[in-house]
N, C-alpha and C positions, 0 to 999 in steps of 0.2 A: 493827345498823347498821355496825359495825366488820367484820363478816364480809362484808356485801354489798359495802363499801368495798375490803376486801382482794381480794374476787372480782374487783371492776372493775379494781384495780391490776395483779392476775395477768394479766387479760385483756389489759389495755394492753401490759402488758410482753411477752406473747405476740405479740401484734400487732407490736410495735416490733421484736422478734426476727426474725420472719417477713419483715418489710419490709426490714431489714437484711441478711437472708440472700439477699433476692431481688436487691437493689440490689448486694450483694455479688458475687452470682454473675454477674449482667450485667456487673459491671466486670470481673469475672475473665476473661468471655469475649473481652474486648478483647485482642488479639494483634498485636503489631507486630514486624516486622524494621527494619533499618537503613533510615532513609528514610520511615518513617511514624510519625505521632504522633496525638493528640487532635486536633491543629488543622492538621496538613500531610501532604501526600503529595508526595514528592519525585521528579519524572520527569526522567530524562537523555535526552538525544536528540543526534544529530549528524546534520548536513546539508551539502551542498555549496554554500555560499552563496558560494563562489568557484571558479573552475576550469572544466574544461570541461563540467560537467554543472551550472553554476551557475543554470540556469533552474528547476530542482528546489527551490531554496532558498525559493521562495514555499509550498511545502508546509510547511516550518517555521515560517514567519511566520503561515500560516493556522492551524495546530495551537496557536500561541502566543495567537493572538486567540481561538480556541474555548475554550481553558482560561480565558482571561480573562472569557469570558462565564459559564462554568460557576461561577466564583468569585464573579461578580456576582451571580449566583442562589442563593447560599448554599453553593456547593461540593459535595462528595460526602459524604453523611452527616455534614455539618457540617465537613468537612476542607476546606481549601483546597489547590489544584494549585499547587505551586512548579515551573515548567517551566524545566529548564536546558538550553539549546541551543547547541552549538558548530559552527564550522565545520571540516570536515576536508578541503575542497578536491578531494573525490573521490579521495583519495590514501590506500590502505591503511596505510602507516606512520603518517600523521597521525591516521587514525581510531583505530588502537590508542592511540596517545597520548592522544587526547581522550576515549576510554572509559575509559582507566585513572583519568584525572583525574576523570572523572564517579563512579567507583566509590570511588576511595581518597581522594580530596580532597573533593567534594561529597558523597558517601555517599548517592547516590539508590537508592529502592527497586528501580527497574527501567530498562532502557534500552528506549525505546520508538520504534519506526519509523525505526530507522537506515536511512539510504538508500544504495542501490548495492550491487551483488553483490561487486565486489572489497573494498569496505569492509566489509561484513557478513561477508565469507569471513575476512577477517583477525581480526575479533574474536569469531568463534563460539567457539572453544576456550576463550578466556579467559573469557568470560561463563558458559559451562558449567561449567568448573571452579571457579568461584566461585559457582556455582548462582544466577547472577542473570538474571531473565527478559530474552530478547532477544525483545521483544513486537511482533507486527505489522510484520516488517521491510519496508522499502519496497523489495523486489524481489521478482520472480516466479520466481527460481531454484527448481527442483525440490528441491534439497537442503535447503530449510527444512522439508520436511515428512517429518522423520525423528525421530519421537518416541522411538523405541528408542535411537538413539546420540547425540542431541542434544535431551533433553527439556526443555531450558531455551529453546529457539529456536522460534518459530512464526511463519509466513508471515501475510500477509493477502490480497493481490490473487492474480488467477489466476496458475497457473505458466506460464512462457514456453513450457515444452514442450506444454502443453495448448493454449495458444494458437497455436503452429505447427501443431499438428497439425490444429485446425480450418481453418487457412489450406490446408493440403495437401488435406483433405477437400473443401473448396471447389473447388481446382483439378481435382481429379480428376474431379468432376462437370461443372464449367463449361469447363474448357480441357484435356481429357484428353490431348491430344497437344502440349501447350506445352513450349517449350524454356525452362527456369527458370536465371536467375542469382540468386545469393544474396549480398548484401553483409552483412558481420558484423563486429560489434566482437570483437577478438581477446581475449576474456577469458571468464569463465563465463558472463556476461549473453549475449554472442552465440553462444557455444557450445551453450548450452541451447536457443535457437532452432533452430540447425542440427540438432541432435540431433531435435527434436521434428518438424521438416520431413521429414527423412529416414525416421522412423518412421511418419509419417502417410503418405508416399508409398509405402512398401513397397517392392514389385517395381518401380514407377515412379520411384524415385529415380535410375535411370539417366538421366532427362530433365533432371537438374541438369547444365548445361554449363559452370557456372563458379562457384566459390566463392571470393569475394574477401574478404579481412579487411582491417581498418584497425586501427591503434593510436589509442588514446583521446587521445593526446599530439599526433597530427598537428593542424596548424591547419585544413587543409582537406583534402577528399577528392575534389576534382574529377578528379585524375589516375586515381583508381580508377574513377570513373564511365565516364570515357573508354575505359578498358581494358574494362570490362565491355559497353559498346555494340558495341565490335569483335566481341565473341563473338556478337552478334546474337540475344539471346534475346527471348522473347514476353513473359516474366514476369520483374519485377524484385522480390524480395523485400528489403525495407530493414530489416534487423535491427539498428537503431542508436538512440543516445539522441538527444534533440530537437535539438540543434545540428546533428548531422550528418545527421539526417532531413530538417530544413529545406534543407540545403546539397544533397542528393540530389536532392530535388524540383525544386529551382531549376536545378540543372546539367543534368539531362535535358531540361528545357524549353529551355534555351541551346542544346543539341546539337540542337534540334528533333526529339528522339526519343520516341516515344509507346509504350512497353511498358506492359503492365498493371502497375501499381506497388501493392504491398502494404505497408504500414507498420506497426510494432509499436504496441500500444494504448499504452505507455508514451511514445510520440511522436506521438500523434494529437491533441495540444493544437491548438485552433483559433488561441488566441492566441500561443503560444510555437513553433508549428512551421508551420502552414499559412499563417498571415499573412505572417511573415517571408519564406516561400518564395515567396509571391505566389498570391492566390486564382486567378488565371487560370491559374496552371501545376499547381495542386493538383486541377482538376477530374477526377473518376473515380478518384481514388486510394482503395484500400479499406484497411479495418482491421477491429478487432473491439472491442466494448464491452461493458463490464459496469457502467458508471456513466451517469447521465443528463448531457446536454451543456448547460452553462450558456448556450450559444450559441444554442440550439435553442428557437424560441418554443413548440414544442409542450408545453414544460414549465411554461409562464408560470402555469397554473392548477393545477399539481401541489402538493399540501399540502406535501410534503417540501422541494422546490425553492423554494416560497414562505418557508419557514423559513431556508433556505440564503441566499437574496437578502436575508431581512430582516436576518440575521446579518451579511452583508457590509456592507449600507449603515450598520450600526451600529458593527461593530468593524473594517472595513477599507474605510473610505470612499474611493470612487476607483479601487477594485481593478478590473481588467479582467475582466468576467465570463466571457469568452470562454476565459480561461486553464483548462485542465483541472486544472492543480495545485490551484486553490481547491476544486474538487469532491472531489478525492482527500484532500486534508488535512482537510476537514470530515469526510468519511466515515470515515477511519480513527480520528479524534479522537473521533468519536462512539462508535465500538465501544469504545474504550479506557475511555470514561466508563462505558459500560454493563458491562463487566468489573469496573471499581472498585466500582460501585453492587452488583453480585452478591457482591462480597467481604465486604459489611457491615463489621463491626469486626474481621475476621480480615484483616489487611493484612501477612501473611507472603508472601514470594515464592513458597513453595509453593502458598498458596491462590490467589495471582494466576494462576500458571500453571493449576490446577485449574480455576478459573473460565474462564479464556480457552479452555479445552478442554472447555467445557460449553456453547457458545452453541448454541441451537436456533432455526432459521428466524428469526435476528435480521435486520431490514431498516432499515439506516440510511437517512436521508431521501434519499440521493443515488444509490442503485442503481437499477439498471432494474427496472421491475415483473417479478416472477418471479424475480429473482435473490436468493438469501438466503444468509445466512452460518450456516453449521453447522461444528462441530468436535467431536471426541471425543478420548479419551485416545490413540488410535491414529491420528487424522485430524487432522493439523496445516497443513491448506490450507483455510481458511475460504472462500474463494470459488472455484468451479470452472466457472462459467457464462459465457458470452460470446454476443453477437449480432453478426452481421456488419453492417458500415455502408460507406457509400458517400459520398466528399465532392462536394457538389453546391453551386453558388453560394457561399455564405459559412459552410456548415454541414455537419455529418454528417447523412446520411439512413439510418436502421436498416432493414434488410431480413431476410427470412427468419426461422426460429425462434430461440429461445434454445436454445444448443447446450452440453450438458455435455462438457467435455474433460478428465476425470480421467486422471491418468497413475499407472501404477502404479510406485511407488517402491520396491519390493522386489527 
C-alpha cells in the first residue's frame, strides 16, 4: 500500500515539476523593452494638430479612437495600448523636442506614424541611434525605405517618387506633347515628387516649362498660381499639402484657367481639400489612390468599409466620413495592431521591427481591392500600388488598372 502511495506521490511530484517547468518556460519567453509590460504597450506619436498642416491632425485623433476600440475589445494579447500623442505644429525643431519627451520622459516602446517629411527627417537619426522603431511614418518620402542605413525607420504609404512616376507615365500616354508646370513644396516632400516626375518623363522632362516652389510658411500661394498661368502650361502638377492644394484648385478657377490638374494623393481628401476648394472648381482634377474613399457609395456594402463606418459611428460620432484622413488613420492603426499581435509576448524593439518587416499580403479594411501590404528585411516600403482617379460630382472615380510604382532606392 505504502509503495503504491509513494509511487503516486512520485508521479504527482513529477507532473507538478513538469507543469512548473512548462509555465516557467512560458513565463521566461515574455520579453520586454522599455514601454511594454504584462498589462501595457506605450505607443508614442507626433502630429501637426496646429500649424500649416493641421488638417492632418485628424489622423492622430482617428488612431487614438482606434486604439480605444482595441482596448475595449481586450487589448493586444491582454495588454492595453497607452497612446501618447503630441503636437509638433509641422515644425522640425518642435518634432525633435516632442520625440525626445516621448522617449526620455514617457519611455515609449516605439514612435508610431509621426507625420510629415520635415519632422521625420529631423528625428530619424536620433531614433535610429537609440534603436527605437520609427514605425510606419506618415510620409511617402523614398528615403524611409533604407533598411541598410536606417534599420529602425519604415514607411507605410506609397512613396512620392512612385506616385509621381505613375503621373508621368499617364501623361506620356494621354498627353504626350503637353507643356507641364509643377508647383511643389520647397522641402524633401515636394522635391521627391519633382524627382519622380523627371525620372518618369525621362527624355520628355524637357516638356516641363516651369518649376515653381513655395514655402510652407506662406499664408497663401495665389501669386505662384498667377505666375504659373503666365507660362501657359497645359498641365499643372500640384505637389502640395492639403491647405495649399485647396488654394490652388480654387485660384485656378478664379482665374478662369482650365489646365489638366493632377494633385498629390495626400491632398486628395474630399472633405479637407475638394470641398473647401469648391466642388464646382474641382471637376476633372486627377490623382491616384491606394485606399477606398469614404465618400464613395460603391463601398457602402464593402465588408471592410462597413467595419470602418461602424467604428466611426461608435468612437468618432459626427465625424465627416468624406475626410480621407479618417480612412488613413484607421488603416495604419490596423497595421500596427497586426504587427503587435505578431510580436506575441516578445515586445522588444528589435522584434517589433522584425515583425514589421515580415508582413505578407496584409489587407487592412480600407485599402483598395488588390492593394496589399508586403515587407521584408530589405523592403521597407509596405505599399507600392496605386490606381488613377478623376474627381466627378462630389467624389473620386477610379479608372484604369492597379499600377505598381516601385522605385529603386539603391
